[in-house]
N, C-alpha and C positions, 0 to 999 in steps of 0.2 A: 655492904660488908663482904659479900661473896666475891665481888669483882676485886676488891682489895686483896683478898686471899689469892686469887688467880695471879695477879701481877707479882705478888710476893714469890710465887712458885717459878716465875719466868727467869731466864738466865740473867736479864739485865739487873735484877734486884738481889742476886746472891750476896751473901755476907762474907766476912773475912775468914781466912784459914791460916793456921800456923802449924808447921810440921813438927812432930816429935819422932824419935827413933822407932817406937812401937806404940800403936793406939790400942786402947782397950775400951770396950763399951758393952755392957751386959755380958761380959765374959768372952767377947769376940776380939780377935786381933786382926789388924792389917799389918802385913809384913812384906818386905821386898822379897820376891821369889824370881830372881833374874834368870832369863833363859840363856843369856851370855853376859860375861862380865866385861869383855873388851871387844872392840871391833878389830877386824883385820887392818893392818896398816898398809898405806899405799904411798909411794913416792912418785910425784908427778914432775917430770923434767921439762914440761912445757910443750907448746906447739910451735915448732921451728917455722919462722917466717910470718907469724901473726901474733902480736901481743894481745889484741882483743880476744882472739880465740883462747889464748892461754889463760887470760883472766876469767873468762866465762866458764871454761871447763873446770878451773880450780874452784870457782864459786859453787858449782853444782856438785862436785866431788865432796866438798865440805858440808853442804846442806842436805844431801840425800840421806844422811844418817847411817849409812852402811859401811863407811870407812873412817879411819883416822888418818888424815893427810899429814905426812911427816917428811922430814928431810933426810932421815936415816937411810944409809945405803943398804942396811940389813932389813929393810921393810919387807912385808909379805909379798907385795906386788909393786911393779914398776910400770908406769904408764908414760908413753912418749908419743909424739906425733909430728907431722909436717903439714904445711898448708901450701897450696899452689894449684893453679888451673881451676879455681872455683870449688875445690874440694878440700876436705880435711881428712888426712889419713892418720890413723892412730893404731897402736898396738899395745897389748898388755902382756907382761911377762911375770912369771912366778918362779923365783929361785933360778933365774936365768933361762927357764924354759918358756916357750911361747904359749900363751893361753888363747890368743886370737888376734887377728888384724882386720880392720874394717876401714871403710871410706864413706863419708857422708857429705852432702852438699854444704858449702861453707859461705854462701852469699850473705846469710844472716848468722852472725857469730853466736848470738844467744840461742837461736833455734838449733844450730849445729851442736852446741855444747850440751843442750838438753838431750838430743838424740844420741850423742856419743856416750854420755854417762848412763842413759837408759839402756843402751845396748850392752854395756858392761854389767849393769845390775841384773838384766835378764839372763845373761850368760852365766854369771856366778851364782845368783841367788834366786832366779826365776821370778824376780820382781819386775812387773811390766809397767812401763809408761809413767813411773813416779815423777820424774823431773818435768814432765809435760802436763802435770796436773796444776790446778790453781787453788788458792785459798781465798774465800770470800770473808768479809768481816764488816762490822758496823763501825762508823766513825762519827763523832759529834762534829758537825759542820757549823753549827751556831747554837745558841741557847735554845733548848727544846727541839732541836732538829738533828736527826740522825740519817745518814745516807749509807748506801752499801758500796763497798769497794772490793777489788780483787787484786791479788799479787801472785807472783811466782813463789815456789817453795823456798827460795833464798831471800825473799822479801823484796825483790826487784820487780820492775815493770808494773808498778801500782796503777790501777785503772779505776776510775769512778764509774759505777754501774748505774746508780740512780741519782737523780738531782731534783728532789722534791722539797718543798718547804714544810716538812712534817717529819714524823718518825717512820723510818723504814727499818724494820728489825727482823731478827730470827731468819737470816738467809739459809737456804738449803739448795744444793745443786741438783739439777736434773741429771740422770745418768748420761754420760757422754760429755758433760761439762759445757754444753752449748747455751744453757740458760739457768736462771736462778729464780727460785720461788721465795717469797717473803711476805711479811705482814706490813701493810701500809695503813697508817692511822689517818682518819679523816676527822672532821669536827665532831661528829657524833657516832661514827661507825668505824669498824676496822674491816679491811678487805684483804684477801689473799691474792697476790699479784705474781705473775710470771714475767720476767724480763729476759728477752733473748739478747745474747752478747753481741752477735754480728750476723746480719744487720740489726742494729739496736731497735727493738720494738717491745712494747709491753701490752699485756692483756690481763683483765681481772678474771680470776678463777672462781672465787666465791665472794658473796656479799650478803650473807644471811643476816637477819636481825640478831643483834647481840654481838658476841665475840666471834671473830674469824681469825684464829691465831695458830701458831705452832705447826705450820704445814711441813710435811715430810713426804717425799716422792718415792714410790715403790721402785725396786730394782729394775723392773721392766718398763718403767715410765708410764704405766697405764693408770695407776691409781695414786691417790694422795690420802694420807692420814692427816687429820687436823682436829682442832678443838673448837667446838661451837657451843653457843648457849641460846638457841632460838626460843626455848621455853624457860629460860632463867636457870637451867641446870647446866653446869659446865662439864660437858661429856666428850668422849672420843668418838669420832666418826670416820668413815671411809667413803670416798666418792671417786668416780672416774675423773681423770684429769680433763678429758674431753667434755665433761658434763654428764649429767644423768642422775640416777637414783642415789640418794644418800643411804648409807648403812650405818645405823647407830650401834656401837659396840658396848657402851656402858650407859647406865641410867641410874641416877641417884643423887643424893645431896653432896656426895664427895666431889671434890674438885680434881679434874684430870688436867695433865699438862705434858708437854715435851715428848710427843710420840716419835719413834724411830722404827725402821723396818728390819726384820731378820734378813739375812743374805738371800734366802730362797723366796722371800716375799710372801710367806704364809702366816707370819706372826708379826705382832707389833709390841714393842716394849714402850711403856709410858709411865708417868708419875701419877699417883693418886694419894690423897690425904685421908682416905677412908678410915685408917687406923688412928687418926688424930695427928699424925705426922706424915709428911710426904715420903713415900717409899716407891720402889720400882716394881712393876707388874708386867706380865706378858699375857697376850690374848691372841687367839686365832682371828684371822680377818673375817671369819664367819661368825665371830662372837663366842666360839667354843674354847675350852681349855684355859680359861682365865686362871692365873695363879700369881701369887706374890713371889718374887725372886729373892734369894738370899742376899742380903747386903749388910754392911757394917755401919755403925754410927747411929745417931738418933734420927737422921734424915738421909734420904738418897734422892738426888735430883739430876736433871739434864742428862739422861743416859744417851749413849750412842752404841750401835751394834756393829761389830767388825765382821769382815768376811769370813773369819774362822771361828765364829761363835764366842766372842768375848764382848762383854758390855763394860764400857768405861762410864763412870758417873762421878759427880761431886757428892761427897758425903760429909755430914756434920758430926764431928766427934769432939766431945768435951767442949762444946759450945762454939767450935770453929770448923771451917770447911777445908777439905783436902780432896785429892783425886784417888779413886780406887778402881780396880779392874776385877770384874767377876768373870771367871772362866767357867762357861756353862758346861764344859765337859767334866770338870772335877768339882764344881761348886765352890771353889776356893776364891777368896777375895785377896787381892794383893795391893800394895801401895805403889803408885806410879813413880814417885821420886821422893827423895828426902831433902830437897832444896826448900828452904823456908819461903813463905809467901802465901798470898791468897790465890787459890787456883779455881777457875770457873769455866763452865761450858766446854768440856773436852769433846773433841770430835776426831774420829779415827782417820789416819791416812790410809790410802788403798793398800799399803804394804802390811796392814794388820799389826804393826809394831809401834808406830809413832802416833801421837795425838797432838793436835793444835789446840791451844786454850788461851784464855786470858789469865795473866798473873799480875797481881799488884802487891806492893810492899808497904802500903800505908801512905806513900808519897806520890807514886806514879803508877800507871797501869800500862802494860804492853802485851803484845801477843808473843807467846812462846811455843816452841815445839818440845814435847817431852818424849823421850825414848823409853817406852815401858819395859824394854828388855834390860837396859843398862842403868836406868834412873837418871841419865844425863839430860840436861836441858840446854836449849839454845834460843836466843832471842830472835824472833822473826821480824818484828817491827816495833819501833818506839818513836812516837811523834808527840807534838804538843796537844794533839786531840786525844780524847778518850776513845780507846779501841775496845771492842767487845764482840761477843757472839760469832766466833769464827766458824767456818764450814769448809771442809776439804773436799774437793771434787773427786769423784771415783773413776773418772775416765780422762784420757789425755785431751788437752785442748785442741 
């Protein structure tokens, strides 16, 4: 029975959600508190001399989430460029005044476009390397089989990471984006595995008796948080990635799940059902300072901690799930979007603004990116396969 409860808490078994304008539960509200209502507009006139570069730059301008790409001559910004001699030269203007001019290698059109848009994002918004990050996710490849894939932030360049005849689930990125940790199911055991992207190689990180699930890597790559059950109690542990002494952070009959790290690596947020329903808690990596975090709804699951101290999670309100964001500075919970659908397993982008998640509408499921500042959503991927458990890398590929 306890194992059944654990799997119910995992992202793969989240239930449906339908949005309403305002949610109330036990006197609490989730409401949209947008930091901005609209993005700046940008008109892109293309890269003269290269249609492939033009297409790729336009794709990343649209998918980065920080601009509305328009054809209006009265746009806030105008971006133009030329290609030649193995380089792409581009310049950005605002109201006719130059903002900056740059040049990047253009042998690989997609790589050049990522670097170009990242250069603009860093110049204007101090957002670094967003377009060069990757999004990992699980896909059903056969009945009872899931493998892990990765794609760019525009949904392009899809790459299969694992190829096992079993379940590979709950991917998480190592800082720097060079490898992925995940849970691999065997016939009688679960292992935590790390797979390096290039050159492709895998190694087993843990294989303790019972469950080995929910791995999350610390910001300095030295430690991992995970859920183990060596004594039939499903608890939160920390262990060095290189191997070594286990540190047990919780102990009891409550079921723990879904750990994630604070940006400074000193705390872990996780889910526990000790109150009778799953809620989110935080604890120091030395086991001190454990506390329940304020959340809305009757349940709070699958948290992720942003670099600027916000926690996004899925919350059950009036019998269904939606996404909420807890601002740890103010203690306020906000709703991420008002678009109808079932929203699951949110994970922050490194810009601390957008989250990637799974959305379903009762007929099909796809991966979506949600802008928590504006409430807008965009579809990342839609295939015939069921997609789930996305994870956004925190460093450029």
